[in-house]
C-alpha positions as CSV (number, residue, x, y, z in Angstrom):
1,M,-8.8,23.1,35.9
2,A,-8.7,19.4,36.6
3,N,-6.0,17.2,38.2
4,V,-4.5,14.1,36.7
5,N,-2.9,11.6,39.0
6,V,-0.6,9.0,37.5
7,R,1.9,6.5,38.8
8,I,5.2,6.5,36.9
9,D,8.6,5.0,37.4
10,A,10.8,7.5,39.3
11,D,13.7,7.2,36.8
12,I,11.4,7.9,33.9
13,K,9.9,10.9,35.7
14,R,13.3,12.3,36.5
15,N,14.7,11.8,33.0
16,A,11.7,13.2,31.3
17,E,11.7,16.3,33.6
18,K,15.4,16.9,32.6
19,V,14.2,17.0,29.0
20,F,11.3,19.3,29.9
21,A,13.7,21.6,31.8
22,S,16.0,21.8,28.8
23,L,13.1,22.8,26.7
24,G,12.0,25.4,29.3
25,I,8.7,23.8,30.1
26,S,7.2,22.0,33.1
27,A,5.9,18.5,33.3
28,S,2.4,20.0,33.6
29,T,2.9,22.0,30.4
30,A,4.3,18.9,28.6
31,I,1.3,16.8,29.7
32,N,-1.1,19.6,28.5
33,M,0.7,19.6,25.2
34,F,0.3,15.9,24.9
35,Y,-3.5,16.1,25.7
36,K,-3.9,18.9,23.1
37,Q,-2.2,16.8,20.4
38,V,-4.5,13.9,21.3
39,I,-7.5,16.2,20.7
40,R,-6.1,17.7,17.6
41,T,-5.1,14.5,15.9
42,N,-7.9,12.3,17.5
43,S,-5.1,9.8,18.2
44,I,-2.0,9.1,20.2
45,P,0.4,11.7,18.7
46,F,3.2,9.2,18.1
47,E,3.5,5.8,16.3
48,L,2.4,2.8,18.3
49,K,3.4,-0.6,17.0
50,A,4.2,-4.0,18.3
51,A,7.8,-5.1,18.5
52,D,9.3,-6.0,15.1
53,I,9.5,-9.6,16.2
54,P,7.7,-11.9,13.8
55,N,5.0,-14.2,15.4
56,K,5.2,-18.0,15.1
57,E,3.0,-18.1,12.0
58,T,5.2,-15.6,10.2
59,I,8.3,-17.4,11.2
60,K,6.9,-20.6,9.9
61,A,5.9,-18.9,6.6
62,L,9.4,-17.4,6.2
63,K,11.1,-20.8,6.8
64,E,8.8,-22.4,4.3
65,A,9.6,-19.7,1.7
66,E,13.3,-20.2,2.4
67,K,12.9,-23.9,1.9
68,I,11.1,-23.5,-1.4
69,E,13.7,-21.1,-2.6
70,K,16.6,-23.3,-1.6
71,N,15.2,-26.4,-3.1
72,N,13.8,-24.6,-6.2
73,T,10.5,-26.4,-5.7
74,G,8.2,-23.3,-6.2
75,K,6.4,-22.4,-9.4
76,S,6.7,-19.0,-11.0
77,F,4.3,-17.4,-13.5
78,H,4.7,-14.6,-16.0
79,S,1.2,-13.3,-15.5
80,A,-1.9,-13.5,-13.3
81,D,-3.7,-15.3,-16.2
82,E,-1.0,-17.9,-16.3
83,L,-1.3,-18.4,-12.5
84,M,-5.1,-18.7,-12.7
85,R,-4.9,-21.3,-15.5
86,D,-2.5,-23.3,-13.4
87,L,-4.8,-23.1,-10.3
88,L,-7.9,-24.1,-12.3
89,K,-6.5,-26.8,-14.5
90,D,-7.8,-29.7,-12.3
């Protein structure tokens, strides 16, 4: 057996241990389950993603798209061929 020492916020620990108790498992069992899932899936066993807040570049692109739509200044095409002809006409 090996020991794992981690520092964690006291409130998080307390609240998580309440959940573990309601499931009838210890924190040690929960951590072992987590480690086994990491091995089984070869990944973190839950979705990791950045906040759903667009970055500056995306915000700029969204504003530009809104401006084009509002002013009706964008072009539209009925096919990829039509688009390519427009792009290559110069």
